[in-house]
N, C-alpha and C positions, 0 to 999 in steps of 0.2 A: 263548440268554446276555442277546444286546445287550439283543434288544428289555424282558429279562423286568427287567434294572437299570434301563433308561432309564422303563419303565412303574412303576417301585419308588419309583424318583426322583419321579415326574411325579404319584403319588399322593401318596407322601410330603409332598408341597409343595403339593399342594391340600389336603392337611389343615389343614397350617400358614394357607395362606390362609381357609381358613375358618372356625379357632379364633375363638374369646370371649376366650381369654386375653391379652392384652394381653403380659405379661409373659414368656412362652412367645412371643410373637410377632415381640418386639424380640429376644429371645436369639437367634431363630433370623433375622434380618435383621444382625444383626453374624454369624454365623457366613458366612453370602453373602458378605455386604462383604466378609470376609477372605479370602475363596476365591474374590474377584474375580469373583461371580456377580454383577454389578451390575443384568440384568434384573429377577433375583428378588427383589434385597435392594431397589429400587425401589418394586416393587411393594407389598412388605411394609412401604416408609415410607410410603410415602402412606397406606395405610389407619391406619398410624399417629400419623402428627403433628397429626390434629387430636384425639386418643384420649390425646395427654402437651401440651397445651398448659397453660400453666401448673406442669408439671412442670421441676423443672431439668434434665429429660435433653432437653427437648425442643431444646435448640442445637445439640446436639450432632445427634440425628437430624438435623435441616436442613441442620446442614454436611455430612453424609452424603450423605443426599438429591439435595443439589447435585450433587457430585461425583457421584454414580451418573448426572447426565444425561450430565457433561461426558466419561466414561469412555466410554461407550455412545456419542458424540460426539452428542451431542441437541446440538450449543453454541449455538443459538438459547435454547434452555430452561436451560440453565446459565449464561450470561449473567445473567440475569434473575433464576435461584435464589442468586446471586454475590452479583447487587445490591443483591435484600431482606435477603440477610442480615446485610449492614451497617445495612439501613436497621431491622432487626428486632434484633441487637444491636450498637448502636453502641461498647460499651463492651469487648466482647468484646477477648482479646488476639488470637484469628485475622483478625480485621477489616483489616489487612494484606496478609494471604496470600486472603484472597477478594473483593479491590478489585482484588490484580494476578491475579487465575485469574478477572478478568470479564473484563480487559484480556486475557488467551488466547483464554478463549473467543471473543473479536470477531475477535482472530489468527486463528484456527484456519477462520473464513467467511472469513479474504479467498481470495479466488476466482485463478483466471489471471491472468498477465498480460494479457489481452487484454478480459476480460471485466470491467463495474462494479468500480471499487476503492472505494463507501461505507465496505464494512466493514475495510479498508488503512487509510486516512482516519480512521477512529473508532478503530483501536488506536493511533496517532500521538497522536492529542488526549488518548485515556486514559491513556497510560502514559507522557504527558507530561505529567498533574497527578495520578498516583503520583506521580512523581519530586517533585513541589512537595512533595506532601503528607509521604510519607515519604523524605527526602532521607538517611535512614542506614541505610536499610532493605539488606538482605545482598540483596537484589533487585535494587541499580543496573545493575550489569552485565550481567545477562539484560535487562531493561529498556531498555538502552543499543544494545544488538545489534538486541535485534526491532525499533527504533525503526529503524535503520540495514539492516535488509532492509526492513522496509515504504516507504523510503524509496528504495530501490535500485529495488524491484520498480513506483514511480510514476514514477520517474528514467525507466524501460524501456520504460515502457508509454508515454509523452509521446515517446520516441526514436522510438519504431515510428511513432506517429502521423505526428510528424514527415515521417521517414522513406517511408511510404505517399507522403504529398501529394507530393514530390517523386519515385517511383518512375510516380507516376501523371499528370506536369506541371504540377501548380499548385506553380509553381516558385515565388511571391513569399507562396500560404500556406505551402510551405515552408521559405521566410525567414521570416519570424513566429515559427513553432511551434519554430526549433532556438531562437532569440532568445529566446525565451519561458521556454526548455528549458535554458537558461545560465542566464538572469536566477533558475529556481526553485530550478537548485541549482548554485550559486555555489562551493560549495565540492568539488562533482566533480569525480575526476580525468580526466573528459573534456568538460570545459568548452570548452578549447583547441578540439576535435574537433568540439564543435557550434557552437565559433563562426567556424569553419571553412567548417563547412555549410551555416550561414547567410549566408557572405560567396559561396559556391559557385552557393546555391540561388537570390540575389539576379543572382549574374552570369548565370546564365542566363534570370533572367526579362528581365533588361538586353537581351539578344541579341534575346529571341525580342518583344522590344516596337515598335513602329512606328517607324519612322526618329526624327520628331519626340518622341519619348519616350526613346528612346534616351539622350539625354545626360545626364538626370535623374536615371537609374537606372543610368547607368554610375556618376554621380557619387556615388549612394546607398554602391554600393563599396569607391569611393575611402575614403570616410570611416569605413565601417566595418573594411576594411585598417588604416587609421589607428589605429582604437579598438584593434584588435588588438595593434599594434606595443607598443601601451601598457598593455594587459593583461595581454597573456602575453609579456613580452620576453624569453624564456627557452626557447619553446615550441619542440618540433623542427619546427613546423610550417610557421611563419614563411616557406619559399623560399614554400611551396603560396600564403598569402597574398599574398605578392610578387607571386607572378607573375602572380595577379586581378587587382592593385590595378595590374601593368604592364601588363595586357593591356586593362583597363577604359581607363587614359590613352591608350595607344594608340588604342581604338576615337573615345574623344572627339576627337584631334587629325580621325582620320581623316573624323569627321562634321562638323568644324566646318571641310575643306579643301571635301570636298562641297558645303556649304552657299556658301562662297566662290562655288566654280566656277559654279554655280547662279546666284548674285546676280550674278556678272559678265555670263556669258551673259546674263540677263534685261535685262541693262543695255546690251550692245551691240547688242538687239533693238530 
């Protein structure tokens, strides 16, 4: 029975595809679209688009055609179709919607955090342009939520990269990466954590350095600790920062004592 039903449906759809009656074909495409059978609807719309150019219904066919790609998760094609909809029908009341859906198509292509984030960056840029173009849109809140989600993903990717440098023992690179992360996301709830991580990395870098380079590098830790105290006066991480500052100051004092002792020993000889 299942086979017969499937064969009957396939046979019926085959007849629709072969039909030369464009009105009948459009009627069936609309039915498939309403039933959310987007694959069949898309195939029919593909055939119908060149036949309805110049017809008042062409715009609606193109609009639904773009959505058939989106609903089938063909986001690359959907992005292009939503874009060209706006170009072909600039005065349509649906342009705001299709511009937003173009952003959504890019957002749907945003990959996992550890992969290339080009589409995430494009999503943010397009949504910011959308907000500028449609400041009174009912989609403002949703657009801002997506921008925030994209920025969180970019922030996490940068954090993971910085942490990887630290875990691998590339302390200078980690210090730079955490510092850049803090500057790139100054409004982050974790800005003080990034600043502390940068100080910690530079402290380890100073510790691992040869003796003649240590004073300069411990001095950087002290300067960064002072900046932290000014930038995050209410941070709960201040004791940790103060500890790195104190250890750096003590290390510099020990190095100065050692240098003085070596100088005296050389003079006595």
